[in-house]
N, C-alpha and C positions, 0 to 999 in steps of 0.2 A: 453722874447726874446731869452734867452739862452736855455730855454726848447726846444722852437721850433727848434733851431739849432741843439741841441743835438738829437731831435726826427728825424729830416731830415737826419742828419749824419748816425744815427742807422739804418733807412730805407734803405739808400744807401748800407750799409754794407750787409744787408740781401739780397738785390737784387743782389748784386755782388757775394755773396756766392752761391745763387741758380743758377746764370748764370755759374758759374765755374763748378759746379756739373752737370749740363746739357751737357756742353762740354765734360767733362770726360766720360759720358755715350755714347755720339756720336762716341767717338774715338775707341770703342770696335768694333771689327770685328771678323767674323768667321775665324778661323784659322785651317787648317787641315795639319798635318805633316804625310807623309806616313812613315811606318815602315816594308819596304819589302826588303829582301836582294837583292843585285844586281846580284848575281849568285845563281842559284837555281838547284836542282837536278831533273832530269827527272823521271817520274813514282814514285814519292814519294810526300805524302800529305803534303804540307807546309801551312804555316800561311800568310795569307795576312792581314795586320793591318794598322790602322792609329790612330793618337791621335787628338782628337777634343777639342779645346778650344775657349772661347768667352771672349776676353779680358784676365783676369787672372782666369777666372772660367773653370773648365774641364766641358765639355758638357756630361751629363749622360742620356739626354733625347731628343736625336736627333730625328726628325720625320722621317728621311730616311738616311740610310747609305747602299750603294751599291758598290760592286766592279766589274767593268767591265774589262774583260780580252780578249785580242786578239793576235793572232801570226802576227807579222808585214807581210805585203803582202797578208793577207788572209781577207775575208769578215766576216767570222764567228766569232761572239762576244758572250760572255757568261756574264750574270748579276748575281752575287752572293750576297745574303743578308748578311749584316754586322751585328753582334751581339755585344752588349756592354757587356764587360767583367770586367769593373770596371776602376776608374780614368780616364774616358774620352777615353778609348782604345775600338776601335771596330775591331772585327775579322771576316774573312771567312776563311775557309779551302778549298784548291784547289789542284788538281794534275794535273801538266803540262805532257800530254802524248807523246809529240814529243820535240825533242831539236830545239832550235832556240832563236829568240829574241821576246819577247812579250811586249805589252804595258799593264800597269794596271792603272786604273784610279779609284779613290775613288769619287763617287757622294755622297755628304753630304748635306742634308738640315737640318737646325737648326736655331732657333731665328730668323725666317723669312729671312734667308739668304741661298745661295747655293754656295759651292765651290767645284772645280772638280781638285784636283792636280793629275798629271800623272807621272809615272816613267817607264822606260823601265829596263827589266830584261833579263838576258841570261839564258836559260835552257840549262844544259849540262849533 
């Protein structure tokens, strides 16, 4: 009888341990942190960057990273391909040709998720 009771308790512990691991994996999500200066110079090439993580893991194999740039009040938008430069950092180079306020959106697809953080920058 004691053997069966011990076997049952052990089976419960194994099942509970597997359930906890599944919960931890579900809590991970695609996080994209923009790394773009708030004020940028006009007519100088600048770096548009973001850091991509999935839970605690730095994402080095995103299926797509693009930076969308447009000046507030205008329809013309540009999409720039982001390149991985290491440690989950993706970068694109861009030159703002006129002063004003611009929106920069990173479009990141990785781990079957999509994230689109946006920042506004002032070009002077």
